[in-house]
N, C-alpha and C positions, 0 to 999 in steps of 0.2 A: 830738286833743289835739297840739299843736305843742311840741316842745321843743327850743329852741335853744341850743348850747354857747356859753357866754363866748369871746369871741375873747381869745388872750392873744399879745401882740407882744412878743419878746424883741429888743432890739438888743445883739447881741454884736460885738465887734470881730472883723474879717476873721482868719483863722487865720494864724499866724506862720509863714512857711517859712524854716526854716534850711537852707541848702546845706551839701553835704556838706565836710568839709575836704579840702584840697588836698594830697595827699601824694606826694612824689617818691620814687619807687621805681627802683633801678637793677637791671635784669634782664639777666643774662649771657646772652647766646645760646646755645643749647645746642652742643654740640660735635657735628659730624657723623660719620659713621661713617670718613669719609675722614681728619677730622683725628685721629681716635683711633688710626686704624691707623698714621697716619705718626708720631706720637708714639711708640707702640709698636715701630716699625721703627727709629726713630733711638735709643731708648733700648738698644735690641738691639745694635746697630751700635755705640754708645759703649762697651758692655760689652764686645763684642768687641777693641775698639781697644784700651782700657784693659789688657786681659790679653792683649794681643799676639798674638791668635789669628789665624791665617789664614782667611780665609772664601771660600767660593765664593759669588757673587753670580749670581742667575739675573735675567735683563732680559725686559723685555717686547717688545723689539725687537732685531733684530741689529745688532752693533755691531762696529767692528774690520775689519781686512785679511781675517781668516778669516772674517767675515761669522758669527759666533757669537752664541747668545742666553746667555752666561754668561762671567764673567770670575773669575780665581783670583788671590788675593794678599792683601797685608795692607793695613789701612786705616790712613791717613796722617792724615786729617783727617774729622771728621763734623761739618756744621754743618745750619743749617736748610735744608732741601732739596736738598743736595749730600754726595756723599761724594767723598773722593779716595781711590785705591786704587793702591797700588804693585803692580804685577803681579809674580808669582813670576819667579824668572830663566828658567825653561824657557817661559813663556807669550810673552813678548816679546823680540824680538832686540834692540830698541832699549832701554835704560834710561830710566825715566821714570815717570810716574805718569798715571792716567786719572781725570777728573772725571765722576761718573756723576749725573744727577738722580734724586733719591729716588722721584720718582713713575714711573720707569721700571723700579724695583726689583719684582721679584715674589717673590723669597724671598731669604734668605740662610743660608749652611748653614756654621757654624763647622767647619773640617775638624782642628784642631789643639788 
C-alpha cells in the first residue's frame, strides 16, 4: 500500500529585516595611571602653595649648579605641567625662582 501525503505550499513574504538603531554614545577615554598621578601631585602642590608651606621637591634628574636631586623653597606658581619654586635664601646665592616640569618630580615633602 502506497500512501502519499498531500503537498502543501505556503507562499509567505520574506522576513522583514529591521536594522539596529544607530545610537551615538560619547565614551570618555579612561584616565591613565600617569594622568591620575599628575592630578594628585598638582592638587597636593596647590594645597601647599595655598597654605604657604615650604616644600622639598625630590627630582628624577640632577638640576642646578650643585648637581643635586632636590630643591627646597616656597611655591610661587602651580600650573598644568610646571611649578615655579622660589628657593630658600640659604639654597641659592642669586635671588630668583626655578621652573620645574611636574613630570620630573618624584616626591614632594611639605616641611613647615
